[in-house]
C-alpha positions in Angstrom: 103.7 72.0 106.1 103.9 74.6 103.4 104.8 78.1 104.5 105.0 81.2 102.3 106.5 84.4 103.8 106.3 87.7 101.9 108.5 90.7 102.5 109.3 94.0 100.8 106.1 95.9 101.1 106.0 99.5 102.3 105.1 103.1 101.5 106.3 104.5 98.2 105.5 107.6 96.2 103.7 107.5 92.9 106.2 106.6 90.2 108.4 104.7 92.6 109.4 101.1 92.7 109.3 98.2 95.2 110.4 94.6 95.0 108.4 92.0 96.8 109.8 88.6 97.8 108.1 85.4 98.8 110.1 82.6 100.4 108.6 79.1 100.4 109.3 76.1 102.6 107.8 72.7 103.1 107.2 71.8 99.4 109.0 70.9 96.2 108.9 74.6 95.2 110.1 74.1 91.6 107.1 72.0 90.4 104.4 74.6 91.4 102.9 77.6 89.8 103.5 80.7 91.9 101.4 83.8 91.9 101.1 87.3 93.3 97.7 88.5 94.2 96.4 91.7 95.8 93.4 92.8 97.7 92.5 96.4 98.2 90.0 97.5 100.9 86.4 96.7 99.9 87.6 94.7 96.8 88.0 91.1 96.0 91.4 89.5 95.8 92.8 89.6 92.3 95.6 88.0 90.4 98.5 90.3 89.7 101.0 88.0 88.1 101.8 84.3 87.9 104.7 82.2 86.8 104.6 78.5 86.0 107.2 75.8 86.9 108.5 76.2 83.4 108.8 80.0 83.7 105.8 81.1 81.6 104.3 84.3 83.0 101.0 86.1 82.8 99.9 89.5 84.1 96.8 91.4 84.9 96.2 94.0 82.2 96.5 96.8 84.8 100.2 95.9 85.6 101.5 94.8 82.2 104.7 96.7 81.3 105.2 97.9 84.9 105.5 94.7 87.0 107.7 91.7 86.5 107.4 88.3 88.2 110.4 86.0 88.5 111.4 82.9 90.5 114.6 81.4 91.8 114.1 77.7 92.3 117.5 77.4 94.0 116.2 79.7 96.7 112.6 78.5 96.8 111.6 82.1 96.2 109.4 84.2 93.9 109.7 87.9 93.3 107.6 90.8 92.1 109.4 93.8 90.7 107.0 96.7 90.7 107.8 99.9 88.8 105.9 103.1 88.0 103.7 102.5 90.9 100.3 104.2 91.0 98.0 104.9 94.0 95.6 102.3 92.6 98.3 99.7 93.2 97.8 100.2 97.0 96.7 96.8 98.5 97.8 93.9 100.6 99.9 91.7 98.3 99.8 87.9 98.8 101.9 85.1 97.5 100.1 82.0 96.5 101.3 78.5 95.5 99.3 75.9 93.6 98.8 73.8 90.4 98.6 75.4 87.0 95.0 76.3 86.3 93.8 76.0 89.8 93.5 78.6 92.6 96.4 78.6 95.0 96.3 76.0 97.7 98.6 77.8 100.0 98.9 81.5 100.8 101.3 83.8 102.6 100.2 86.2 105.3 100.4 89.3 103.0 102.5 92.4 102.8 101.1 95.9 102.6 101.9 98.2 99.7 100.9 101.8 99.9 101.4 104.2 97.0 100.9 107.7 98.2 102.5 111.1 98.1 
C-alpha cells in the first residue's frame, strides 16, 4: 500500500521561505513522477511542480524562479523549497505520485502553508 506523508508546512511572513518534504513508502519510488500540488479555499487543485524519474522538472508559471522541486531516491522522498513566498501561495500543499503524463494515482494528506504578516 502506497503512503505519502507531507511535512514542513506552517505560517510564514511574505518574503519568507519554507521547505516541504514528502516521504513515500510502499512503492518503487524511483520509477515514478512526483509532483507538488496545492489547493486554496474555493479553488481547484493545481500543479505547482513536478519531477520525473529522470530528474526533469516543470513548474507552474506562478512559482518559476521561486520554488525548486527535488528528489532523493535513496530516501524515497521529494522536496519543495519555497522562497520569496507571497500571500497568494497560501494553500494546502499535496504530494502526488504517478506516471509521467497522467494525474497522480496516490496522494498525501496535505500540509497547510499560510503566508501572512
